[in-house]
N, CA, C and O atoms as a CHARMM CRD file, in Angstrom:
* protein
*
  308
    1    1 MET  N    -34.57100 -24.33100 -37.03600 PROA 1      0.00000
    2    1 MET  CA   -33.59700 -25.08200 -37.78100 PROA 1      0.00000
    3    1 MET  C    -32.21900 -24.73000 -37.24000 PROA 1      0.00000
    4    1 MET  O    -31.87800 -23.55800 -37.07700 PROA 1      0.00000
    5    2 GLY  N    -31.45700 -25.73500 -36.97400 PROA 2      0.00000
    6    2 GLY  CA   -30.09400 -25.50600 -36.52500 PROA 2      0.00000
    7    2 GLY  C    -29.19600 -25.14000 -37.69700 PROA 2      0.00000
    8    2 GLY  O    -29.45400 -25.52600 -38.83700 PROA 2      0.00000
    9    3 ARG  N    -28.16900 -24.41300 -37.40900 PROA 3      0.00000
   10    3 ARG  CA   -27.26600 -23.98500 -38.47800 PROA 3      0.00000
   11    3 ARG  C    -26.28100 -25.09700 -38.80100 PROA 3      0.00000
   12    3 ARG  O    -25.56400 -25.58900 -37.92900 PROA 3      0.00000
   13    4 LYS  N    -26.26000 -25.48000 -40.06500 PROA 4      0.00000
   14    4 LYS  CA   -25.28000 -26.44000 -40.55300 PROA 4      0.00000
   15    4 LYS  C    -23.99400 -25.68300 -40.84500 PROA 4      0.00000
   16    4 LYS  O    -24.02000 -24.45900 -40.97300 PROA 4      0.00000
   17    5 GLU  N    -22.87800 -26.37600 -40.95400 PROA 5      0.00000
   18    5 GLU  CA   -21.59900 -25.67700 -41.11100 PROA 5      0.00000
   19    5 GLU  C    -21.44000 -25.00800 -42.47100 PROA 5      0.00000
   20    5 GLU  O    -20.70100 -24.03000 -42.58100 PROA 5      0.00000
   21    6 ASN  N    -22.11000 -25.50300 -43.50900 PROA 6      0.00000
   22    6 ASN  CA   -21.98700 -24.87100 -44.82500 PROA 6      0.00000
   23    6 ASN  C    -23.15400 -23.93300 -45.14700 PROA 6      0.00000
   24    6 ASN  O    -23.26100 -23.44700 -46.27200 PROA 6      0.00000
   25    7 MET  N    -24.02500 -23.67600 -44.17100 PROA 7      0.00000
   26    7 MET  CA   -25.20200 -22.83200 -44.38700 PROA 7      0.00000
   27    7 MET  C    -24.82700 -21.35400 -44.28300 PROA 7      0.00000
   28    7 MET  O    -24.23700 -20.93500 -43.28700 PROA 7      0.00000
   29    8 PRO  N    -25.16400 -20.56500 -45.30000 PROA 8      0.00000
   30    8 PRO  CA   -24.89300 -19.12600 -45.21900 PROA 8      0.00000
   31    8 PRO  C    -25.73700 -18.45900 -44.12800 PROA 8      0.00000
   32    8 PRO  O    -26.79000 -18.96400 -43.73600 PROA 8      0.00000
   33    9 LEU  N    -25.25300 -17.33000 -43.65900 PROA 9      0.00000
   34    9 LEU  CA   -25.93600 -16.61900 -42.58200 PROA 9      0.00000
   35    9 LEU  C    -27.33300 -16.17300 -42.99800 PROA 9      0.00000
   36    9 LEU  O    -28.25800 -16.22200 -42.18700 PROA 9      0.00000
   37   10 TRP  N    -27.50500 -15.73700 -44.24900 PROA 10     0.00000
   38   10 TRP  CA   -28.80900 -15.23800 -44.68700 PROA 10     0.00000
   39   10 TRP  C    -29.85700 -16.35200 -44.71100 PROA 10     0.00000
   40   10 TRP  O    -31.03800 -16.08300 -44.49200 PROA 10     0.00000
   41   11 VAL  N    -29.44900 -17.59600 -44.97200 PROA 11     0.00000
   42   11 VAL  CA   -30.38500 -18.71500 -44.93400 PROA 11     0.00000
   43   11 VAL  C    -30.73000 -19.04700 -43.48900 PROA 11     0.00000
   44   11 VAL  O    -31.89100 -19.29700 -43.16300 PROA 11     0.00000
   45   12 PHE  N    -29.72100 -19.05000 -42.62700 PROA 12     0.00000
   46   12 PHE  CA   -29.96400 -19.33800 -41.21200 PROA 12     0.00000
   47   12 PHE  C    -30.90600 -18.31200 -40.59600 PROA 12     0.00000
   48   12 PHE  O    -31.82500 -18.68200 -39.86600 PROA 12     0.00000
   49   13 LEU  N    -30.69300 -17.03600 -40.87700 PROA 13     0.00000
   50   13 LEU  CA   -31.56200 -15.99600 -40.32300 PROA 13     0.00000
   51   13 LEU  C    -32.97300 -16.07600 -40.88700 PROA 13     0.00000
   52   13 LEU  O    -33.93600 -15.78800 -40.17700 PROA 13     0.00000
   53   14 GLY  N    -33.10900 -16.45600 -42.13800 PROA 14     0.00000
   54   14 GLY  CA   -34.43100 -16.56100 -42.74500 PROA 14     0.00000
   55   14 GLY  C    -35.26000 -17.70000 -42.18700 PROA 14     0.00000
   56   14 GLY  O    -36.48200 -17.59300 -42.08400 PROA 14     0.00000
   57   15 LEU  N    -34.59600 -18.80000 -41.82500 PROA 15     0.00000
   58   15 LEU  CA   -35.32100 -19.98700 -41.37900 PROA 15     0.00000
   59   15 LEU  C    -34.95300 -20.38000 -39.95000 PROA 15     0.00000
   60   15 LEU  O    -35.01700 -21.55700 -39.59700 PROA 15     0.00000
   61   16 MET  N    -34.57700 -19.42200 -39.14200 PROA 16     0.00000
   62   16 MET  CA   -34.03500 -19.69700 -37.81400 PROA 16     0.00000
   63   16 MET  C    -34.98500 -20.50700 -36.92700 PROA 16     0.00000
   64   16 MET  O    -34.53800 -21.46800 -36.30100 PROA 16     0.00000
   65   17 ASN  N    -36.23700 -20.17400 -36.84800 PROA 17     0.00000
   66   17 ASN  CA   -37.17600 -20.86500 -35.95500 PROA 17     0.00000
   67   17 ASN  C    -38.13800 -21.78100 -36.69900 PROA 17     0.00000
   68   17 ASN  O    -39.17000 -22.16900 -36.15200 PROA 17     0.00000
   69   18 ILE  N    -37.81900 -22.12400 -37.91700 PROA 18     0.00000
   70   18 ILE  CA   -38.67500 -22.98400 -38.72900 PROA 18     0.00000
   71   18 ILE  C    -38.02500 -24.36400 -38.77900 PROA 18     0.00000
   72   18 ILE  O    -36.86600 -24.49200 -39.17500 PROA 18     0.00000
   73   19 GLU  N    -38.75400 -25.37600 -38.38600 PROA 19     0.00000
   74   19 GLU  CA   -38.17800 -26.72200 -38.30400 PROA 19     0.00000
   75   19 GLU  C    -38.47200 -27.59200 -39.52700 PROA 19     0.00000
   76   19 GLU  O    -37.69400 -28.48900 -39.85200 PROA 19     0.00000
   77   20 THR  N    -39.59400 -27.33000 -40.20600 PROA 20     0.00000
   78   20 THR  CA   -39.98700 -28.19900 -41.31000 PROA 20     0.00000
   79   20 THR  C    -40.18700 -27.38800 -42.58600 PROA 20     0.00000
   80   20 THR  O    -40.33800 -26.16700 -42.55200 PROA 20     0.00000
   81   21 ARG  N    -40.18500 -28.09800 -43.70700 PROA 21     0.00000
   82   21 ARG  CA   -40.43500 -27.44200 -44.99000 PROA 21     0.00000
   83   21 ARG  C    -41.87400 -26.94200 -45.05000 PROA 21     0.00000
   84   21 ARG  O    -42.14300 -25.88600 -45.62100 PROA 21     0.00000
   85   22 LYS  N    -42.78900 -27.69200 -44.46600 PROA 22     0.00000
   86   22 LYS  CA   -44.19300 -27.27500 -44.44500 PROA 22     0.00000
   87   22 LYS  C    -44.34300 -25.94200 -43.71400 PROA 22     0.00000
   88   22 LYS  O    -45.07300 -25.06700 -44.18000 PROA 22     0.00000
   89   23 GLY  N    -43.67300 -25.77500 -42.59100 PROA 23     0.00000
   90   23 GLY  CA   -43.71700 -24.51200 -41.85800 PROA 23     0.00000
   91   23 GLY  C    -43.14100 -23.36500 -42.66700 PROA 23     0.00000
   92   23 GLY  O    -43.65500 -22.24700 -42.62600 PROA 23     0.00000
   93   24 ALA  N    -42.07000 -23.64200 -43.40500 PROA 24     0.00000
   94   24 ALA  CA   -41.47500 -22.60900 -44.25100 PROA 24     0.00000
   95   24 ALA  C    -42.40900 -22.22600 -45.39800 PROA 24     0.00000
   96   24 ALA  O    -42.49300 -21.05500 -45.76800 PROA 24     0.00000
   97   25 MET  N    -43.10700 -23.20400 -45.95600 PROA 25     0.00000
   98   25 MET  CA   -44.04300 -22.90500 -47.03700 PROA 25     0.00000
   99   25 MET  C    -45.25200 -22.12600 -46.52700 PROA 25     0.00000
  100   25 MET  O    -45.76600 -21.25700 -47.23000 PROA 25     0.00000
  101   26 VAL  N    -45.71000 -22.42500 -45.31900 PROA 26     0.00000
  102   26 VAL  CA   -46.82100 -21.66200 -44.73400 PROA 26     0.00000
  103   26 VAL  C    -46.40000 -20.20400 -44.55000 PROA 26     0.00000
  104   26 VAL  O    -47.17000 -19.29000 -44.84600 PROA 26     0.00000
  105   27 LEU  N    -45.19500 -19.99100 -44.06600 PROA 27     0.00000
  106   27 LEU  CA   -44.69200 -18.63300 -43.89500 PROA 27     0.00000
  107   27 LEU  C    -44.56400 -17.91200 -45.23500 PROA 27     0.00000
  108   27 LEU  O    -44.93100 -16.74200 -45.34900 PROA 27     0.00000
  109   28 LEU  N    -44.05200 -18.59500 -46.23200 PROA 28     0.00000
  110   28 LEU  CA   -43.91400 -17.99300 -47.56500 PROA 28     0.00000
  111   28 LEU  C    -45.27200 -17.59600 -48.12800 PROA 28     0.00000
  112   28 LEU  O    -45.44100 -16.46900 -48.59500 PROA 28     0.00000
  113   29 TRP  N    -46.24000 -18.50500 -48.08900 PROA 29     0.00000
  114   29 TRP  CA   -47.56000 -18.19500 -48.64300 PROA 29     0.00000
  115   29 TRP  C    -48.29600 -17.13900 -47.82900 PROA 29     0.00000
  116   29 TRP  O    -49.09100 -16.37800 -48.38000 PROA 29     0.00000
  117   30 SER  N    -48.04500 -17.08600 -46.54300 PROA 30     0.00000
  118   30 SER  CA   -48.65200 -16.02900 -45.72300 PROA 30     0.00000
  119   30 SER  C    -48.13500 -14.66100 -46.14300 PROA 30     0.00000
  120   30 SER  O    -48.90300 -13.70400 -46.23900 PROA 30     0.00000
  121   31 CYS  N    -46.83900 -14.56900 -46.39200 PROA 31     0.00000
  122   31 CYS  CA   -46.26400 -13.29800 -46.84700 PROA 31     0.00000
  123   31 CYS  C    -46.79300 -12.90000 -48.21900 PROA 31     0.00000
  124   31 CYS  O    -47.08300 -11.72900 -48.46200 PROA 31     0.00000
  125   32 ILE  N    -46.91700 -13.87300 -49.11000 PROA 32     0.00000
  126   32 ILE  CA   -47.43200 -13.58100 -50.45400 PROA 32     0.00000
  127   32 ILE  C    -48.88100 -13.09900 -50.36900 PROA 32     0.00000
  128   32 ILE  O    -49.23800 -12.09900 -50.99100 PROA 32     0.00000
  129   33 LEU  N    -49.71000 -13.80000 -49.60500 PROA 33     0.00000
  130   33 LEU  CA   -51.11800 -13.42000 -49.49600 PROA 33     0.00000
  131   33 LEU  C    -51.29900 -12.07300 -48.79900 PROA 33     0.00000
  132   33 LEU  O    -52.16000 -11.28600 -49.19300 PROA 33     0.00000
  133   34 PHE  N    -50.50200 -11.79900 -47.77300 PROA 34     0.00000
  134   34 PHE  CA   -50.58500 -10.50800 -47.11100 PROA 34     0.00000
  135   34 PHE  C    -50.15200  -9.38800 -48.06100 PROA 34     0.00000
  136   34 PHE  O    -50.74800  -8.31200 -48.06500 PROA 34     0.00000
  137   35 GLY  N    -49.12900  -9.63800 -48.85300 PROA 35     0.00000
  138   35 GLY  CA   -48.70000  -8.64300 -49.83600 PROA 35     0.00000
  139   35 GLY  C    -49.77000  -8.35300 -50.87200 PROA 35     0.00000
  140   35 GLY  O    -49.97400  -7.20300 -51.26200 PROA 35     0.00000
  141   36 ILE  N    -50.45700  -9.40600 -51.31900 PROA 36     0.00000
  142   36 ILE  CA   -51.54800  -9.22300 -52.27800 PROA 36     0.00000
  143   36 ILE  C    -52.71200  -8.47800 -51.62400 PROA 36     0.00000
  144   36 ILE  O    -53.33500  -7.62000 -52.24800 PROA 36     0.00000
  145   37 ALA  N    -53.00100  -8.80900 -50.36600 PROA 37     0.00000
  146   37 ALA  CA   -54.09400  -8.13900 -49.65700 PROA 37     0.00000
  147   37 ALA  C    -53.79500  -6.66100 -49.41700 PROA 37     0.00000
  148   37 ALA  O    -54.72100  -5.85800 -49.29200 PROA 37     0.00000
  149   38 CYS  N    -52.53900  -6.29800 -49.35100 PROA 38     0.00000
  150   38 CYS  CA   -52.17200  -4.89500 -49.11900 PROA 38     0.00000
  151   38 CYS  C    -52.42100  -4.01400 -50.34000 PROA 38     0.00000
  152   38 CYS  O    -52.53700  -2.79500 -50.20600 PROA 38     0.00000
  153   39 ILE  N    -52.50400  -4.61000 -51.52500 PROA 39     0.00000
  154   39 ILE  CA   -52.69500  -3.79900 -52.73600 PROA 39     0.00000
  155   39 ILE  C    -54.02700  -3.05200 -52.69800 PROA 39     0.00000
  156   39 ILE  O    -54.02200  -1.83000 -52.84400 PROA 39     0.00000
  157   40 PRO  N    -55.18200  -3.73000 -52.50600 PROA 40     0.00000
  158   40 PRO  CA   -56.42300  -2.94100 -52.43500 PROA 40     0.00000
  159   40 PRO  C    -56.51500  -2.08900 -51.17200 PROA 40     0.00000
  160   40 PRO  O    -57.18800  -1.05800 -51.16400 PROA 40     0.00000
  161   41 MET  N    -55.84000  -2.51600 -50.10800 PROA 41     0.00000
  162   41 MET  CA   -55.88300  -1.72800 -48.87900 PROA 41     0.00000
  163   41 MET  C    -55.19800  -0.37800 -49.04200 PROA 41     0.00000
  164   41 MET  O    -55.52300   0.56600 -48.32200 PROA 41     0.00000
  165   42 THR  N    -54.24900  -0.26700 -49.98000 PROA 42     0.00000
  166   42 THR  CA   -53.59100   1.02500 -50.20300 PROA 42     0.00000
  167   42 THR  C    -54.55800   2.05400 -50.77800 PROA 42     0.00000
  168   42 THR  O    -54.36700   3.25700 -50.59500 PROA 42     0.00000
  169   43 PHE  N    -55.59300   1.58800 -51.47000 PROA 43     0.00000
  170   43 PHE  CA   -56.56600   2.50800 -52.03900 PROA 43     0.00000
  171   43 PHE  C    -57.62900   2.93300 -51.02700 PROA 43     0.00000
  172   43 PHE  O    -58.06400   4.08400 -51.02100 PROA 43     0.00000
  173   44 TYR  N    -58.04400   1.99400 -50.17100 PROA 44     0.00000
  174   44 TYR  CA   -59.14700   2.26600 -49.25300 PROA 44     0.00000
  175   44 TYR  C    -58.70300   2.73500 -47.87200 PROA 44     0.00000
  176   44 TYR  O    -59.42500   3.48200 -47.21000 PROA 44     0.00000
  177   45 PHE  N    -57.54800   2.31300 -47.44000 PROA 45     0.00000
  178   45 PHE  CA   -57.03200   2.68000 -46.11800 PROA 45     0.00000
  179   45 PHE  C    -55.65300   3.29000 -46.25400 PROA 45     0.00000
  180   45 PHE  O    -54.71100   2.85000 -45.59500 PROA 45     0.00000
  181   46 SER  N    -55.52400   4.29100 -47.09600 PROA 46     0.00000
  182   46 SER  CA   -54.20800   4.84400 -47.40600 PROA 46     0.00000
  183   46 SER  C    -53.54200   5.53500 -46.22100 PROA 46     0.00000
  184   46 SER  O    -52.32900   5.74500 -46.23700 PROA 46     0.00000
  185   47 GLU  N    -54.30600   5.89000 -45.20000 PROA 47     0.00000
  186   47 GLU  CA   -53.67600   6.50700 -44.03800 PROA 47     0.00000
  187   47 GLU  C    -53.00300   5.46800 -43.14000 PROA 47     0.00000
  188   47 GLU  O    -52.14900   5.82500 -42.32800 PROA 47     0.00000
  189   48 TRP  N    -53.37200   4.18100 -43.27000 PROA 48     0.00000
  190   48 TRP  CA   -52.76700   3.12700 -42.46100 PROA 48     0.00000
  191   48 TRP  C    -51.80800   2.24900 -43.25600 PROA 48     0.00000
  192   48 TRP  O    -50.77600   1.82200 -42.73900 PROA 48     0.00000
  193   49 VAL  N    -52.14600   1.98600 -44.49600 PROA 49     0.00000
  194   49 VAL  CA   -51.36100   1.06900 -45.32900 PROA 49     0.00000
  195   49 VAL  C    -50.94100   1.81600 -46.58500 PROA 49     0.00000
  196   49 VAL  O    -51.76100   2.44500 -47.25400 PROA 49     0.00000
  197   50 ASP  N    -49.65000   1.73800 -46.89400 PROA 50     0.00000
  198   50 ASP  CA   -49.19100   2.33400 -48.14700 PROA 50     0.00000
  199   50 ASP  C    -48.43400   1.27500 -48.95200 PROA 50     0.00000
  200   50 ASP  O    -48.37500   0.11000 -48.55800 PROA 50     0.00000
  201   51 TRP  N    -47.86500   1.68500 -50.06400 PROA 51     0.00000
  202   51 TRP  CA   -47.20300   0.75000 -50.96800 PROA 51     0.00000
  203   51 TRP  C    -45.93200   0.16300 -50.37800 PROA 51     0.00000
  204   51 TRP  O    -45.39100  -0.80400 -50.91400 PROA 51     0.00000
  205   52 THR  N    -45.45100   0.72900 -49.28900 PROA 52     0.00000
  206   52 THR  CA   -44.26400   0.18900 -48.64500 PROA 52     0.00000
  207   52 THR  C    -44.50500  -1.24200 -48.16400 PROA 52     0.00000
  208   52 THR  O    -43.61200  -2.08500 -48.25100 PROA 52     0.00000
  209   53 TRP  N    -45.71000  -1.51900 -47.65800 PROA 53     0.00000
  210   53 TRP  CA   -46.02400  -2.86500 -47.20700 PROA 53     0.00000
  211   53 TRP  C    -45.96800  -3.87300 -48.34200 PROA 53     0.00000
  212   53 TRP  O    -45.50400  -4.99800 -48.15300 PROA 53     0.00000
  213   54 VAL  N    -46.42900  -3.48400 -49.50300 PROA 54     0.00000
  214   54 VAL  CA   -46.39300  -4.37800 -50.66500 PROA 54     0.00000
  215   54 VAL  C    -44.94300  -4.66500 -51.04200 PROA 54     0.00000
  216   54 VAL  O    -44.59100  -5.81200 -51.31700 PROA 54     0.00000
  217   55 ALA  N    -44.11500  -3.65200 -51.05800 PROA 55     0.00000
  218   55 ALA  CA   -42.70500  -3.82700 -51.41000 PROA 55     0.00000
  219   55 ALA  C    -41.98200  -4.69300 -50.38400 PROA 55     0.00000
  220   55 ALA  O    -41.18700  -5.55700 -50.75400 PROA 55     0.00000
  221   56 ILE  N    -42.24800  -4.47000 -49.10900 PROA 56     0.00000
  222   56 ILE  CA   -41.60400  -5.27400 -48.06600 PROA 56     0.00000
  223   56 ILE  C    -42.02400  -6.73300 -48.16800 PROA 56     0.00000
  224   56 ILE  O    -41.18300  -7.62700 -48.07200 PROA 56     0.00000
  225   57 MET  N    -43.30500  -6.98100 -48.35900 PROA 57     0.00000
  226   57 MET  CA   -43.77500  -8.36600 -48.46400 PROA 57     0.00000
  227   57 MET  C    -43.23300  -9.05400 -49.71100 PROA 57     0.00000
  228   57 MET  O    -42.97100 -10.25700 -49.68800 PROA 57     0.00000
  229   58 ALA  N    -43.06400  -8.31000 -50.79100 PROA 58     0.00000
  230   58 ALA  CA   -42.47300  -8.90000 -51.99100 PROA 58     0.00000
  231   58 ALA  C    -41.01900  -9.28200 -51.73900 PROA 58     0.00000
  232   58 ALA  O    -40.58600 -10.36900 -52.12100 PROA 58     0.00000
  233   59 ALA  N    -40.26500  -8.39400 -51.09900 PROA 59     0.00000
  234   59 ALA  CA   -38.85800  -8.68200 -50.81800 PROA 59     0.00000
  235   59 ALA  C    -38.71200  -9.84500 -49.84100 PROA 59     0.00000
  236   59 ALA  O    -37.85300 -10.70600 -50.03300 PROA 59     0.00000
  237   60 VAL  N    -39.53000  -9.88000 -48.80600 PROA 60     0.00000
  238   60 VAL  CA   -39.45800 -10.95600 -47.81900 PROA 60     0.00000
  239   60 VAL  C    -39.86800 -12.29000 -48.44700 PROA 60     0.00000
  240   60 VAL  O    -39.28700 -13.32800 -48.13000 PROA 60     0.00000
  241   61 SER  N    -40.85600 -12.26500 -49.32600 PROA 61     0.00000
  242   61 SER  CA   -41.28400 -13.49500 -49.99600 PROA 61     0.00000
  243   61 SER  C    -40.17000 -14.06600 -50.86600 PROA 61     0.00000
  244   61 SER  O    -39.94600 -15.27600 -50.88300 PROA 61     0.00000
  245   62 VAL  N    -39.48100 -13.20200 -51.57900 PROA 62     0.00000
  246   62 VAL  CA   -38.35400 -13.65500 -52.39500 PROA 62     0.00000
  247   62 VAL  C    -37.25400 -14.22500 -51.50600 PROA 62     0.00000
  248   62 VAL  O    -36.65700 -15.25000 -51.83500 PROA 62     0.00000
  249   63 TRP  N    -36.98400 -13.56800 -50.38400 PROA 63     0.00000
  250   63 TRP  CA   -35.96100 -14.04700 -49.45000 PROA 63     0.00000
  251   63 TRP  C    -36.30900 -15.43700 -48.91800 PROA 63     0.00000
  252   63 TRP  O    -35.45800 -16.32600 -48.91300 PROA 63     0.00000
  253   64 TYR  N    -37.54500 -15.63100 -48.47300 PROA 64     0.00000
  254   64 TYR  CA   -37.95900 -16.94400 -47.97600 PROA 64     0.00000
  255   64 TYR  C    -37.89400 -18.00000 -49.06300 PROA 64     0.00000
  256   64 TYR  O    -37.47300 -19.12900 -48.81400 PROA 64     0.00000
  257   65 TRP  N    -38.30900 -17.63800 -50.26100 PROA 65     0.00000
  258   65 TRP  CA   -38.25700 -18.58800 -51.37400 PROA 65     0.00000
  259   65 TRP  C    -36.81900 -19.00700 -51.66400 PROA 65     0.00000
  260   65 TRP  O    -36.54600 -20.18600 -51.89100 PROA 65     0.00000
  261   66 LEU  N    -35.89800 -18.04000 -51.65600 PROA 66     0.00000
  262   66 LEU  CA   -34.49400 -18.37400 -51.88600 PROA 66     0.00000
  263   66 LEU  C    -33.92700 -19.23800 -50.75900 PROA 66     0.00000
  264   66 LEU  O    -33.13500 -20.14500 -51.01400 PROA 66     0.00000
  265   67 CYS  N    -34.32600 -18.96200 -49.51800 PROA 67     0.00000
  266   67 CYS  CA   -33.87800 -19.78400 -48.38100 PROA 67     0.00000
  267   67 CYS  C    -34.37500 -21.21900 -48.51800 PROA 67     0.00000
  268   67 CYS  O    -33.60800 -22.16400 -48.33500 PROA 67     0.00000
  269   68 ILE  N    -35.64600 -21.38300 -48.83800 PROA 68     0.00000
  270   68 ILE  CA   -36.21800 -22.72300 -48.99900 PROA 68     0.00000
  271   68 ILE  C    -35.52200 -23.45200 -50.13400 PROA 68     0.00000
  272   68 ILE  O    -35.20900 -24.63700 -50.01900 PROA 68     0.00000
  273   69 ARG  N    -35.28400 -22.75900 -51.21000 PROA 69     0.00000
  274   69 ARG  CA   -34.60000 -23.35800 -52.36100 PROA 69     0.00000
  275   69 ARG  C    -33.18200 -23.79000 -52.00500 PROA 69     0.00000
  276   69 ARG  O    -32.73600 -24.85600 -52.42800 PROA 69     0.00000
  277   70 TRP  N    -32.46900 -22.97000 -51.23000 PROA 70     0.00000
  278   70 TRP  CA   -31.10700 -23.30500 -50.84000 PROA 70     0.00000
  279   70 TRP  C    -31.09000 -24.55500 -49.96000 PROA 70     0.00000
  280   70 TRP  O    -30.26600 -25.44700 -50.16200 PROA 70     0.00000
  281   71 VAL  N    -31.99500 -24.62000 -48.98700 PROA 71     0.00000
  282   71 VAL  CA   -32.04200 -25.78400 -48.09700 PROA 71     0.00000
  283   71 VAL  C    -32.43000 -27.03900 -48.87500 PROA 71     0.00000
  284   71 VAL  O    -31.87200 -28.11000 -48.63700 PROA 71     0.00000
  285   72 ASP  N    -33.37600 -26.91800 -49.79600 PROA 72     0.00000
  286   72 ASP  CA   -33.78600 -28.08000 -50.58600 PROA 72     0.00000
  287   72 ASP  C    -32.63500 -28.63500 -51.41500 PROA 72     0.00000
  288   72 ASP  O    -32.49000 -29.85100 -51.53800 PROA 72     0.00000
  289   73 SER  N    -31.82000 -27.76000 -51.98100 PROA 73     0.00000
  290   73 SER  CA   -30.77000 -28.23500 -52.88000 PROA 73     0.00000
  291   73 SER  C    -29.44400 -28.53400 -52.18400 PROA 73     0.00000
  292   73 SER  O    -28.57100 -29.16300 -52.78100 PROA 73     0.00000
  293   74 ASN  N    -29.27500 -28.09700 -50.93300 PROA 74     0.00000
  294   74 ASN  CA   -27.97900 -28.30500 -50.27600 PROA 74     0.00000
  295   74 ASN  C    -28.02900 -29.23500 -49.07800 PROA 74     0.00000
  296   74 ASN  O    -27.33900 -30.25400 -49.07400 PROA 74     0.00000
  297   75 THR  N    -28.81500 -28.92400 -48.07100 PROA 75     0.00000
  298   75 THR  CA   -28.75400 -29.72600 -46.84700 PROA 75     0.00000
  299   75 THR  C    -29.98300 -30.58400 -46.62600 PROA 75     0.00000
  300   75 THR  O    -29.87300 -31.66500 -46.04700 PROA 75     0.00000
  301   76 GLY  N    -31.12300 -30.15200 -47.05700 PROA 76     0.00000
  302   76 GLY  CA   -32.35600 -30.88200 -46.81200 PROA 76     0.00000
  303   76 GLY  C    -32.91900 -30.55800 -45.43700 PROA 76     0.00000
  304   76 GLY  O    -32.24300 -29.95200 -44.60600 PROA 76     0.00000
  305   77 TRP  N    -34.12200 -30.95400 -45.21000 PROA 77     0.00000
  306   77 TRP  CA   -34.81400 -30.62800 -43.96500 PROA 77     0.00000
  307   77 TRP  C    -34.56600 -31.74200 -43.00700 PROA 77     0.00000
  308   77 TRP  O    -35.04900 -31.70100 -41.87500 PROA 77     0.00000
């Protein structure tokens, strides 16, 4: 996605290589599903996966959701 003149930097960085809303939604749902999958993995594979992955995926999912919401309400795809 190209940067529009009124687009904040955090939205541009979040959706920099995403061209369509469908691509952004696939990325959002992938992060959500990976975050959910990390919860049981923290119990069984605690030497490889810890709760940090769950926290990171939650934060990134919120960031992508806010970026998608901003583009939907301001510039459009």
